[in-house]
C-alpha positions in Angstrom: 0.1 -0.1 0.1 2.9 2.6 0.6 4.3 1.8 -2.6 1.9 3.7 -4.5 2.2 7.6 -6.0 1.7 9.8 -2.6 2.4 7.5 -0.2 5.5 6.3 -1.5 7.1 10.2 -0.8 7.0 9.0 3.1 8.4 5.8 3.0 11.4 6.4 4.5 9.7 8.6 7.3 7.3 5.6 7.9 10.4 2.9 7.9 12.0 5.6 10.8 8.8 6.2 12.8 8.0 2.4 13.0 11.7 1.1 14.2 11.3 4.5 16.8 13.8 6.3 15.4 11.6 9.4 14.6 9.0 10.6 16.9 5.5 10.3 15.2 4.0 14.2 14.5 0.3 14.9 13.9 -0.9 18.3 12.8 -3.2 17.8 14.6 -4.7 15.1 17.9 -7.8 14.4 15.8 -5.6 13.0 13.3 -3.6 11.0 15.6 -6.5 8.1 16.1 -6.9 7.8 11.9 -3.3 7.9 11.7 -1.8 6.3 14.2 -1.6 2.6 13.2 0.6 4.0 10.0 2.9 6.4 12.1 1.0 9.3 11.2 1.8 8.8 7.2 -1.5 8.2 4.9 -1.4 4.8 3.2 -5.0 3.8 3.1 -8.3 5.6 0.8 -10.2 4.7 4.1 -7.6 7.4 6.1 -8.5 9.8 3.8 -12.7 9.6 3.8 -11.8 9.6 7.7 -10.5 12.5 7.9 -13.0 14.1 5.9 -15.3 12.9 8.1 -13.7 13.8 11.4 -12.4 17.6 10.3 -15.9 18.5 8.2 -18.0 16.2 9.2 -19.0 14.3 5.5 -21.4 11.5 5.3 -19.2 8.3 3.8 -21.2 9.1 0.4 -19.9 13.2 0.5 -16.1 11.6 1.3 -16.3 9.5 -1.1 -17.4 11.7 -4.2 -14.3 13.6 -2.8 -12.1 11.3 -3.0 -13.5 10.8 -6.5 -12.9 14.3 -7.3 -9.2 14.2 -6.4 -8.5 11.2 -8.6 -9.6 12.9 -11.4 -7.9 16.1 -11.1 -10.3 18.4 -12.6 -9.5 22.0 -11.2 -13.0 23.0 -11.2 -14.5 20.7 -9.1 -11.3 20.7 -7.0 -11.6 24.6 -5.8 -15.4 23.2 -5.1 -14.7 20.4 -2.8 -11.9 22.5 -1.3 -14.0 25.1 0.0 -16.6 23.0 1.3 -13.9 21.3 3.1 -12.8 24.2 4.4 -16.3 25.6 5.6 -17.3 22.4 7.2 -13.9 22.2 9.2 -14.2 25.5 10.1 -18.0 24.3 11.7 -16.5 21.6 13.5 -13.7 24.5 15.4 -11.1 24.0 13.2 -8.7 26.9 11.8 -8.8 28.0 8.5 -4.8 27.8 8.5 -5.3 23.9 9.8 -7.7 23.1 7.4 -6.2 24.1 4.3 -2.8 22.2 5.5 -4.9 18.8 6.2 -6.5 19.1 2.6 -2.9 20.2 0.8 -1.8 16.8 2.7 -4.4 13.7 1.5 -4.8 16.0 -1.9 -2.0 13.6 -3.4 -3.2 10.5 -2.0 -6.8 10.3 -2.5 -6.5 9.3 -6.1 -3.4 6.6 -6.1 -3.7 4.9 -2.6 -5.0 1.7 -2.2 -8.2 1.3 0.2 -7.0 -1.1 2.9 -9.1 -4.0 2.4 -7.7 -4.2 -1.4 -4.2 -3.9 0.3 -5.1 -6.6 3.0 -5.9 -8.8 -0.7 -2.8 -7.9 -2.4 -0.4 -9.0 0.8 -1.9 -12.2 1.3 -1.4 -13.4 -2.5 1.7 -12.0 -2.4 2.3 -14.3 0.0 1.2 -16.7 -1.7 2.9 -16.7 -4.4 6.1 -16.2 -2.6 6.1 -19.4 -0.8 5.2 -21.4 -3.6 8.2 -19.7 -6.0 10.7 -20.6 -3.1 9.1 -24.1 -2.3 7.7 -25.4 -5.6 10.0 -23.2 -7.8 9.1 -25.3 -11.2 5.4 -26.4 -10.2 5.1 -22.0 -9.7 7.1 -20.9 -13.0 5.2 -23.2 -15.0 1.7 -22.2 -14.2 3.1 -18.5 -14.4 4.3 -19.1 -17.9 0.9 -20.5 -18.9 -1.0 -18.0 -17.3 1.0 -15.6 -19.5 0.0 -17.4 -23.0 -0.9 -14.7 -25.7 1.3 -11.8 -23.8 4.8 -12.1 -25.1 6.2 -9.5 -23.1 5.0 -11.5 -20.3 6.6 -15.0 -21.1 9.9 -13.2 -21.5 10.3 -12.0 -18.2 9.0 -15.2 -16.4 11.9 -17.3 -18.8 14.5 -14.5 -17.7 13.1 -15.5 -13.9 13.3 -19.2 -14.7 17.4 -18.8 -16.3 17.7 -16.9 -13.0 16.4 -19.7 -10.7 18.5 -22.1 -12.8 15.3 -23.8 -14.6 15.8 -24.7 -17.9 13.0 -23.7 -20.5 12.8 -26.1 -23.1 11.9 -25.4 -26.6 8.8 -26.6 -28.1 8.5 -30.0 -29.4 5.9 -31.9 -31.2 6.6 -34.8 -29.7 6.9 -33.2 -26.0 4.8 -30.2 -25.9 1.1 -30.3 -24.9 -1.5 -27.4 -25.0 0.4 -25.1 -21.9 3.4 -25.1 -20.4 4.5 -28.6 -18.4 7.3 -30.1 -16.3 9.7 -32.8 -17.7 12.2 -34.8 -15.6 15.0 -35.5 -17.5 17.0 -38.9 -17.0 19.5 -37.1 -14.7 16.1 -36.4 -12.3 16.4 -32.6 -13.1 12.9 -30.8 -13.8 12.4 -28.3 -16.4 9.9 -26.7 -18.1 8.5 -27.2 -21.4 7.3 -24.5 -23.9 3.5 -24.9 -24.7 2.2 -25.4 -28.4 -0.5 -23.0 -28.2 2.2 -20.8 -26.1 3.7 -20.2 -30.4 1.9 -17.5 -32.2 -0.4 -18.3 -35.2 -1.2 -21.5 -33.7 -4.3 -21.8 -32.7 -5.7 -23.6 -29.6 -8.3 -26.0 -31.0 -5.7 -26.9 -34.1 -3.4 -28.0 -30.7 -5.8 -29.8 -28.5 -6.7 -31.7 -31.8 -2.8 -32.7 -32.5 -2.5 -33.5 -29.0 -5.4 -36.0 -28.8 -4.1 -37.2 -32.1 -0.8 -38.2 -30.4 -1.7 -39.5 -27.3 -3.8 -42.0 -29.3 -0.7 -43.1 -31.1 2.2 -41.8 -28.7 5.4 -40.5 -30.5 5.4 -39.2 -34.1 9.0 -41.3 -35.0 9.2 -39.3 -38.6 7.6 -36.8 -40.7 6.1 -39.5 -42.3 4.1 -40.6 -39.1 3.5 -37.5 -37.9 1.2 -36.6 -41.4 -0.3 -39.9 -41.2 -1.4 -40.5 -37.7 -1.6 -36.5 -36.1 -4.5 -34.2 -36.4 -2.8 -31.6 -38.8 -6.8 -30.3 -39.9 -6.6 -27.1 -37.8 -3.1 -26.1 -38.9 -2.7 -24.2 -42.3 0.6 -23.0 -43.7 0.7 -19.8 -41.4 1.0 -22.1 -38.3 3.1 -25.1 -39.5 5.8 -22.5 -40.8 5.6 -20.9 -37.1 6.1 -24.5 -35.2 9.1 -25.4 -38.1 10.5 -21.9 -37.3 10.2 -22.5 -33.3 12.4 -25.8 -33.8 9.1 -27.8 -33.0 9.6 -30.1 -35.6 13.6 -30.2 -35.5 13.2 -33.6 -35.0 12.0 -34.0 -38.3 15.2 -32.2 -40.1 16.7 -28.7 -40.3 14.8 -25.7 -40.3 15.0 -24.4 -43.7 14.5 -28.1 -45.4 11.2 -28.2 -43.7 10.2 -24.6 -44.5 10.7 -25.0 -48.2 8.8 -28.5 -48.0 5.4 -27.3 -46.3 3.6 -27.6 -49.4 4.4 -31.3 -49.6 4.0 -31.7 -45.4 0.4 -30.9 -45.8 -0.5 -32.4 -48.9 0.4 -35.4 -47.3 -1.3 -34.9 -44.4 -4.4 -34.2 -46.0 -4.1 -37.3 -48.6 -3.7 -39.8 -45.5 -6.6 -38.0 -43.8 -8.2 -38.1 -46.9 -7.5 -42.6 -46.6 -8.9 -42.2 -43.2 -12.2 -40.9 -43.8 -12.3 -43.2 -46.6 -11.9 -46.2 -44.9 -9.3 -47.4 -47.1 -6.3 -48.3 -44.7 -9.1 -50.7 -42.2 -9.2 -52.0 -45.6 -5.2 -52.8 -45.4 -5.7 -53.8 -42.0 -8.2 -56.6 -42.7 -5.8 -58.3 -45.4 -3.5 -59.3 -42.0 -3.0 -59.1 -38.6 -1.9 -55.2 -38.1 -1.3 -54.5 -41.7 -1.2 -51.3 -42.9 -0.9 -49.4 -45.7 2.7 -48.5 -46.8 3.8 -44.7 -45.9 4.4 -42.5 -48.4 7.9 -41.1 -48.0 8.5 -37.5 -48.1 11.3 -35.9 -50.3 12.1 -32.8 -48.7 13.7 -29.8 -50.1 17.1 -28.6 -49.9 16.4 -25.3 -47.8 18.5 -22.7 -47.7 20.6 -23.3 -44.8 18.9 -20.9 -41.4 21.4 -18.8 -39.7 21.4 -18.8 -35.7 20.8 -15.2 -35.8 17.9 -16.0 -38.0 16.7 -18.5 -35.7 16.5 -16.2 -32.5 14.8 -13.7 -35.0 12.1 -16.1 -35.2 12.1 -17.7 -32.0 11.3 -14.1 -30.4 8.9 -13.3 -33.0 7.0 -16.3 -32.2 7.5 -17.4 -28.8 8.6 -13.8 -27.3 11.8 -15.3 -26.2 14.8 -16.7 -27.3 15.5 -20.3 -26.5 
């Protein structure tokens, strides 16, 4: 609550008074009951409302109008509220000089300070998340990354925090990634975080869900041809497939330059295999023998331009928010 425009100018005063290094001073004794718990510093919006009520006799509703007026910083409205406050304070026995000082004191706080309930809620959540981050670091950061999908700037900040905490963030992988970010345990038992496919720009959630569902039924895809036959790629257009390739999700099947040069062939084979599935021809092959399937069509990758490390970094920054 202190770290807001207005109150933050008095953080040192607050700390010093809290530790008994300075004596708390009040412009008037009437302010002591209102500001005692915050060592004489106005911290909460509630305190502004209470000061206006105590000195100028406002109702809570009228006091909230003053708070809103201060927040909007409309000069004409402020002048009107100031005059009303001074008049109310004077009728309650306070001098014009004191009322003027108090109004000048509360003005910077009213529009920006938190109310107390808001502050408590944020503080509780801060403690919870700090506890999770300290004691369940990988789980917490995985959830945090998933919550930021669609906001690349936030993902970049969270990935940097992972690296700061020595938690590896693994690139998207057609055989390893799920929809969102997931925890992956290596052979050495160390946990890492795997990028979710939904976090790749230009790749829709529906397409990812269908792909992963087909992968779960088939298990891993050992080749590009297997991917085209057994993966549901119906939701992937050219742009989406290119995005998968550019961020390295298909690196296990070839280099990025050649895969990009072969996108038309990959999509064509995937469509052909899909038509075969729907036409029932694959079932005919299975009837001919135990486990017999139509032979896989082969894709001969075109030789694409060699992709530099700098280019890969640029693609990853564009499509993931961060280069891995």
